[in-house]
Each structure stands twice: as structure tokens, then as C-alpha cells.
N, C-alpha and C positions, 0 to 999 in steps of 0.2 A: 504494500500500500504506500502510495506516495502522496505528496500534497504540493500545492502551489506550482512552483517552477519545475519541480521534479516531474510532475504529471505532464507538463508541456514537453519537457525533454524526452520523457519516455515515449510519448506519442510520435515524436520526430524520429526516433531510432527504432521504433517497433518494426520488426521484420515483416509483419503482416502488411503494414502500410507502405513498405518499401517495394513491394512486388510491382514489377513494371507494367503488367497488363491490368487494365482497369477492371474488367469483369472478374478475373481471378481474385484480385485484391478485394473487391466487394464481397465475394463469397467467403473468402478467408476471414474477413472482418466480421461477417455475420456469425460464422462458426466460433470465432474468438469471443464475441459478445455472449453467445449462448453458453459457452464453456464457463465464462466468468460468472454468469448468473447461476449456473448449475452448482458452482462451488459455494454459493451463498444459500442454497436451498436448505441445507442442514440447520442453518441459523433461524429459519422461519419458525420452527417449532418452539425454540427458546423465546422468540419474540411473542408468540401467541400465549405462552404460559406466564409471561412476566406480568407483574401487577401494573406497571406503567411502561409501555413499550418505548416511549420517548426517553425516559430516564435510563432504561436498560441500554438503549442504543448509544446514548450520550456517554454513559459511564464506560461502556465497552470501547468506544472510540478513544476516550481519554486515557484509559489504561493501556490500550495498544500503542497509542502515540508516545506515552511515557516509556513504554518498553522499547520502542524503536529508538527514541532519543538517547537512552542510556545503554544501547546495545545489549539488551537482555538482562541488565543488572540494575534495575531501578533502585534508588535509595530507600531505606526503610523510612516509614513516616516518622516525623519528628514529634509526634504526640503519642500519648499512651491513654488508652481507655481504662478508666478506673471508676468503680462505683463506691458510693459511700458505704460505710459499715452497716448502716441501717436501711440500705436500699431494699433488701428483701423484707424487712419488717413493715415497710409501707404497703406491701402488696399481700401480706398474709390474709388469708380468708377470715372474715369476721364470723363469729358464731351465728348460726342460722337465725336465732331469735333477734339478735341485734340488726341483722341484715333486713329482715322482714319489717322490723319496727321503723327503720329509716324510710321505707317507702309506703307507709300507711297513712 
């Protein structure tokens, strides 16, 4: 996957587009496009199962971009997820009587 200027450069040196005969070049370009789409079909199921397809696609793109920028060795996040000691205490189930009394 490339972006910006890289995409322009790749289209200029793509062997499919360098074919001298126009009718052959067009047919090869169509096959190349179909193959590119076929490579993405496996991701359609993940998109359908996601809660928010836009967020899923955006996060996948950003993660892939970071992976490519750092040549497969992205840095560890500089934050740590930690919960308060009483985090679980806030979500303990209330006794059934108290729960019913709150909603009467």
C-alpha cells in the first residue's frame, strides 16, 4: 500500500500500464483491478461484523500506516492503562432487594 507521491510513481512504473499495445494493456489493467479487489474480499466479513465499520477501517489504516513507517517495528505506546483499586467495587452487583427498590 502506498500513499501520495508513491501511488503516482507506482502507476508510472507499473508493468501492466507499460504494455505497448492498447487493447492488451486495457485487458491486463482490468485483470489487475479484479485481482486487487479479490485480495480485499476477505476483509469484507470483518467489516460487516464490526460495530462501527468507519472506525474499524480508520483504525486498520492507521495501524498499517504506522507499521509501514516504522518498518514493522512500531514503538510501544507511551501510556499505560491502569484502573483504580476500587474500579471493580463500583460495578459489583447490588443485592436484589436494593436493586428493585431503586426502580420502584
